[in-house]
N, C-alpha and C positions, 0 to 999 in steps of 0.2 A: 228468115228475117232479112228483108231486102234493105240494102243501104242505097238511098237515093242521093246521087250527086247533084247538088243545087248550083254550085258554081266552082270554077277552077280558073286561076289566074296566076300571073307572076307578080310578086311584091318585091320592092326594091328598098335598099337602106334609106332611112330618114335621117339626114344630117341636120341636127337642130341648129348648128352654127353655119350650115351650108358648105362646110369644108370637110372632106374625108380625112380621117385620122392618118391615113397613109397616102403618100403622093407617088409611089412607084407604080409601074404598070402591071407588075406581076410579083408573085412570091415563089421563089424556087422551092421545089420539094426537096426535103432533106433525105439522107440515106435511110432514115427510119420510115419516112412517108413512102418511099419507093419499095420498101421491103414488105409492107403490109398488104392487106386485102384490097384488090381493085374492085370494090363493090360497095353498095349501100348496106347499112345496118339499120334495121327497123325496130322501134320500140313503141310500146302502148302505155298510155296513162288513162286512168278512169277517175272521174270526179263526181262527187255527190252534188246535188243542187243545194243552194243556189250557186250558179257559176257566172263568171265574167262574160260580157258580151263578146261576140266574134270581132266586132270593130275594135274594141279595146285590146284584145289579144293580138290582132293583126298589127295595130300601131306599136304595141310593145315589141313585136317581132322585128318590125322595121327599125326601131331604135336600137335593138340588140345587134342587128346586122351592121349598123353603122360602126359599132365597136369591134365586131367580128366580121370584117368586110370580106374575108376570103370565102365565106359561105355563100355570098351572093355572086361569086365569080364562076368561072368555068375552068376545067382542067385543059391545058394546052401545052404548047412548046415555046421555048424562047428561040432566038435566032440561031443558036447552036444545036437545037434539037433536044434540049433538056426539058424534062417534065416540070411544069410550073402551074400555079393557080393564077389565071388571068384575072386581074382586079378590074373587071369591066362592069360590075354592078348590074349584070343582066337579070339578077333576081332569083328568088326561090319560089318553088311551087306552093301555092296556098289553095286548099280545097275545102269547101264547106259542104257538109252532107247531113242527111236527116234519116232517122228510122222511126216509122210510125208505130212503134211499140215501146213499152218500158224496157229498160236495160236489165237483162237477166244476169246477175252476177256470176251464176254458174257457168255462163258461156265464156267468161274471162278466166275463171279458175281452172278450166280444163283446156289446155292448148289444143287448138283445132284450126282448120283452114278458114274458119269464119274470121279469125283475126286479120287475115290478109285483106279483107274488105274494109278494114278500119284505118288503112294508110294507103297512099298512092303506090302503084307498082314500082318495083326496084330494078327492072330489066331495061337496059338501053336508055338510061336517064341522063340527060345532060346537066340538069340542075344538081347542085351539090347538097342541097337540103330540100326536103319536101315536108309539108305539114298538112294534116287533114283533121278538121274539127267536125266530129260527128255528134249531133244532138239526138237525144231520144225523147219520146213523148213524156216521160216522167220528169224531165228536166236534167237528167244526168248528161254528162259530156265525156266523150272519149277523144283524146288527142293522140293521133298517130304521127310519129316523127321518124323520118328516115334521113340518114346523113352518109356521105361518101367517106369511107374509112381512110382513103389516101390523104384527105385534108386534116383529119384529127382523130385521135384515139378516144376511148371511152372517158378518160379523165378530162380531156379538153371539151368533149361534147357535153358532159354533165355540167361543166363550168358555164358553157354557153346557155344551157337550159335554165340554170339558176339566174343568169343575167337577163334572160328573156322574161322570167317572172318578175324580177326587180323592175325592169323597164315598164312592164304592164301595170305595175302597182304605182308608177310615177316616181320611183326611186332612182337615184344615180346608180349606174352599174359599178359595183365594187366587189372584188378588185377587177381592174381592166386586164385584158389578156396581155401576156408577155409574148409579143408577136415577132420574134426574130429567129428564123430557122437557119441562120448562118453561124450559129454558136458551136457547131460540131466540126471544127476543122480537123483534117487528118494530121497525124504527126509526120515530121520530116527528120530522118527517114521513117517510113511506115514500120510498125511493129505488129505483125499479124501473129499473135501468140496462140490462137485457138483455131480449131477446125470448123470453119464456117461453111465450107462446101459440104453439102449433105445436111446442113442444119437450116440456116436461113435461105441459102441458095442451093439449087440443084441443077444438073445439066438439062438443057432444053429438051433433049430426047429421052429423059428419064421417064420410065413407065413403072408405076407401082404395081407389084404383083399381088393380086388379091387371092386369098384362098378360095377354093371352090365352095361357095355357099349357095344353098338352094333358097334364096330369098329374092323378092322383087322389091324395088325401091318404093312401090306403092304400099308395101307392108310396114313401112316405118311409121311408128307412132311416137308422139312426144308425151312423156309422163312427167308430171310435176310431183316431187316428193318434198315433204317438209321435215326438217330436222330441228327439233327443239333444242334450246340451250341446255336443258338437262341431259338429253341424249348425247350432245356434243361433248359435254363435260365428262360423261362416263367413257366416251370413246377416247378422249385425250388421256384419261387415266390408264386405259388399257394399252394405249400406244407408247406410253412412257417406258423407258428402258434405262437401267443404271442411273436413275435420277435425271435422265435427259427428258425434258418436256418439249413437245413439238407444238407448232402453231395450230390454230383452228383449221386453216386451209390445208396445211400439210396432212393433218390427221384425217379430215373429212375426205380429201381426195384419195388418200391411201385406202380408206374404207370403200369408197365408190369404185375405185379401180378394181379392187378384189371382187366386189359384189357383181359388177358388170361383166368382168371376165368369167366368173363362175356362171352367170346367167346366159352368157353367149355359148357356153359349152365348148370352149376352145380346147384343143389338144394340149396336153402338158408339155409337149416338145415345142410348141409354138412360142414365138417371141412376141411380146406386146410392148407398145411404146405409149407413153403419156407426154403430152406437150401442153405447157401452161405459160400464159403470158406473164411477163415480169416488167413492171414499170421502172424506168431508169431515172426518174426525177430525183429520188433520194439516194440512188446508188452511184451516180456519177460524182466525181470530185473535181471541181467544186459542184455542189448540188445545184440542180436546175429548179427555178421557182415553180411552185405548184400551179401558177398561172400560165406557165408555158403553153402556147396554143400550137398544136401539131401532134405528130406521133412521136412517142418516145418509149417504145415497147420492143423488147426482144422476147425470146422464149427459152424456157428450160426444157430439156429433153431427158426423159428417163426411160430406160429400156431394161427389161428383165424377161426371164423365161416364165411361162405360165406356171410351171411346176413350182418354182421358187415363190412366186407371188402368192399362190394359194396355200402352199404347205408351210411356209415360214410364218411366224407371228405377224400381227399388224405392224409392229415396230419395224420390221424389215422394210416394208413398202414406205412407211413414213420416213425412215432414215434415207432411203434412196431419193425421195422427193426433196427432203431438206437439203441434202448435199448438192443436188442439181440446181436448186433455186439459189443457194448461197454462191455458187460458182458464177452466176450471172451478175458480176460485180463491176466496179469501175474499170478494171483491166479488161474484162470481157467486152463491155460496151465500146471502149476505145479501140480494141482490136477489131471489132466489127466495123467501126467507122473507117479504119485504115483499109480493111479488106474491101468494103463496099465502094470506097472512093477509087481505089487503084485496081484491084483484081477484077471486080465485076465490070468496071468500065472497059478494061482491056480484053475481057473474055466475053464475046458476044453470045456465047452458048450457055451462059448461066441465067436462070430465071428464078423468081422468088418461090420459096417452098410454102405457099399458102394454098395447098391443094384442096382444102375443104370448100374453097370458094367455087370449085368446079366439080368436085366429087361428092356425091350424096352419101357415100359409105366410107367410114374410117376404119371399120373392122380390119384387123383385131386391135386397132389402136384407139386412143382417146385424145381429144383436144379439149382444153378447158379455158373458158373466159370467166374470170372472176370480177364481178361488179360490186363486191362487198364494201368497198371503201368510197364509192362514188356517191355524191349527194343527189341522186336522182329524185328522191322523195321531196326535195326542197323546191321543186317547180311549183310555185304558188303564184297564181294570177291575181290574187286579191281576195279569194274566198276560201282559202285553205289549200293544203297540199292534196295530192292524189291519195285515194284509198287503195289503189292497186297500181303497181308499175311492173312491167314484164317485157321480155323480148317478144317479138312477133313469132308466128308459127314458122319454125325453121327445122324441117325434118331432115337434118344431116345426121345420119346414124353415127353415134359416138361423139358428137359435139355438145359439150355440157356448158350450161350457164349457171352461175351461182349468184344469188341476189339476197340482200337482207329481207327477212320475212316481212310481209305487209301486215302480219298479225300484231307486230309491235312487241313480240315476246322475246326478242334477242335471238331468235332462231334463224335458220337459213333455208331458202327455197332453192331447189336444184331442178333444172329442166333437163330431162334425160331422154334423148331420142334413141329408140331401140327398135329392132325388128319385133313385130307382134309376137313371134314365137319365143323371144327371150323375155318378154315383159312379165309374164306371170311368175317365172322363177325369180326375177329381180324383185318383184313386189313381196315375195315370200321371205327374201333374205336381206332386203335393204335396211331393215331395222335390227338385224341380228348382231349381237356383240360377240358371238362365238367365232 
């Protein structure tokens, strides 16, 4: 199925009152922006006909960019060499494409390299946002959206996408973004209470030692698994211990961690680590508004021996996850601000520990991005929301994505990249409650 590119151009913000909402020349990147992935993240939306016209969607995008001006800029440096977003309105990439066949839903339900043709490429891109509208002969439309992670996290990106839909429908954008990245001042004197070296930052010459595994990166496949609300309820009941109930994400991740570890066939003496993103908006004191635009995410790290993970009950892994996530609190975020402001700046040999951006293999570890609370399904251009929302094809072994199910049944979709050799075992045990 060939995707024919019909046009590609830059589109710029449309200021209805002819005046940008911001008057400065740049936005400095915060310590959280600098700590995250230096790459684009790509997502896919699919819409049933009838759909809005390309012209209306483009105009809505330009209006939304007027409110979220950073997306139309470029990453650069200020006069002191600090990373910033230049507010130069150079624009975002806008691509129109066509496929002379009906859209086969099964091609979207099974993650494959075909998804990469539904959005612009993400390598060596200067634009901070890219959009591709792909029309199919049946009238269906797929929207491919890529955004640079240094500018905004998933929470902020989903707010922008909702605003794009509002603007396309002729509505006022509400709420407007809270666009002040200077609200995270370090304490004086600094109080670095936690070990951030080896967590968010690692030495520049650090080399992760991988076990000898006889697999090629071409053997990585992305498997999508659906967990129903009923299954998750049973899993939570099984994970409870001494009347302690754990959250859905703690319980499901504990189950996945055990299942994937078993499917990988790791040695019982091995150590395995799970890393999950934690949003700081509600954890900082005072709380940061949900409308905050930028990155405000750190990570919880959980480490254990394979033997303990597999031989102890589910509640063991769930408790480890719960304790690690709870520790990423106001104290931890403020300790990181002090560390990143002072120690990282003074030590030129520290780099961010976002290794999955360059390594396609996380074995024997896992990394998790949860999009369960983001309103991605609210991107409505005027003809209803999408019937499918999903990440693009991302074959990083061990990098999991969790999304609300597009079946509308209260379940969860999990995208699980594994080596082909591990996949069959995972399929056999991923629904087991034993």
